[in-house]
C-alpha positions as CSV (number, residue, x, y, z in Angstrom):
1,X,-0.1,0.4,0.2
2,X,1.7,3.2,-1.0
3,X,2.1,6.2,1.4
4,X,-0.9,8.0,0.3
5,X,-3.1,4.9,0.4
6,X,-2.3,5.0,4.3
7,X,-3.7,8.1,4.6
8,X,-7.0,7.8,2.8
9,X,-7.6,4.4,4.9
10,X,-7.4,6.0,8.3
11,X,-10.6,6.8,10.1
12,X,-9.5,7.0,13.3
13,X,-6.0,8.3,14.8
14,X,-4.5,7.2,18.0
15,X,-1.8,9.3,19.1
16,X,0.3,8.8,22.8
17,X,2.1,11.9,23.7
18,X,5.9,11.6,25.2
19,X,7.8,14.1,26.0
20,X,10.2,13.7,22.9
21,X,8.6,11.7,20.6
22,X,4.7,10.8,19.7
23,X,3.4,7.3,18.6
24,X,0.9,6.8,15.8
25,X,-1.6,4.4,15.3
26,X,-4.4,4.8,12.7
27,X,-7.2,2.1,12.3
28,X,-9.5,2.1,8.9
29,X,-13.3,2.3,9.2
30,X,-13.3,-1.8,9.9
31,X,-10.9,-1.1,13.3
32,X,-8.0,-3.0,11.7
33,X,-4.5,-1.2,12.3
34,X,-3.4,0.5,8.9
35,X,-0.7,2.7,10.4
36,X,2.0,2.5,13.3
37,X,4.4,5.5,13.5
38,X,7.1,6.9,15.9
39,X,7.7,10.7,15.3
40,X,9.0,13.7,16.7
41,X,7.5,16.7,17.7
42,X,8.5,18.3,14.4
43,X,7.5,15.0,12.1
44,X,3.9,14.8,13.9
45,X,3.1,18.6,13.1
46,X,4.0,17.5,9.4
47,X,2.3,14.3,9.6
48,X,-0.9,15.8,10.5
49,X,-0.8,18.8,8.2
50,X,-0.9,16.0,5.1
51,X,-3.6,13.5,6.4
52,X,-7.4,13.8,5.6
53,X,-9.7,14.6,8.2
54,X,-10.4,11.9,10.4
55,X,-10.8,11.2,14.9
56,X,-8.0,12.0,16.4
57,X,-7.7,10.8,20.1
58,X,-5.0,11.4,22.4
59,X,-4.3,10.2,25.7
60,X,-6.0,12.2,28.8
61,X,-3.2,12.1,31.2
62,X,-2.5,15.5,32.9
63,X,1.2,15.4,32.0
64,X,0.6,14.2,28.1
65,X,-2.0,17.4,27.9
66,X,0.7,20.2,28.3
67,X,2.8,18.7,26.0
68,X,0.3,18.3,23.3
69,X,0.9,19.0,19.5
70,X,2.0,22.5,19.4
71,X,-0.9,23.6,16.8
72,X,-4.7,22.2,16.0
73,X,-5.4,22.1,12.5
74,X,-8.5,24.4,11.1
75,X,-10.7,20.8,10.7
76,X,-10.0,19.7,14.5
77,X,-12.5,19.7,16.9
78,X,-12.6,18.7,20.6
79,X,-15.1,15.8,22.1
80,X,-14.8,15.1,25.8
């Protein structure tokens, strides 16, 4: 599967926030894992800017929220 097909297939993206790196897991509509990546903060911003809109879940720990991604795409919306 090509890089663009991976992005097109992602319906849900999970982000594990770390101090220096981020782990991404993307799932398609059926829940199958189609993407697993470990990225730096800069790489994360670039990757999120180049994927189509999808549901993004982030960890809810207090420490992780302080170190969240440096930007929020215009297509993003928060859910409790």
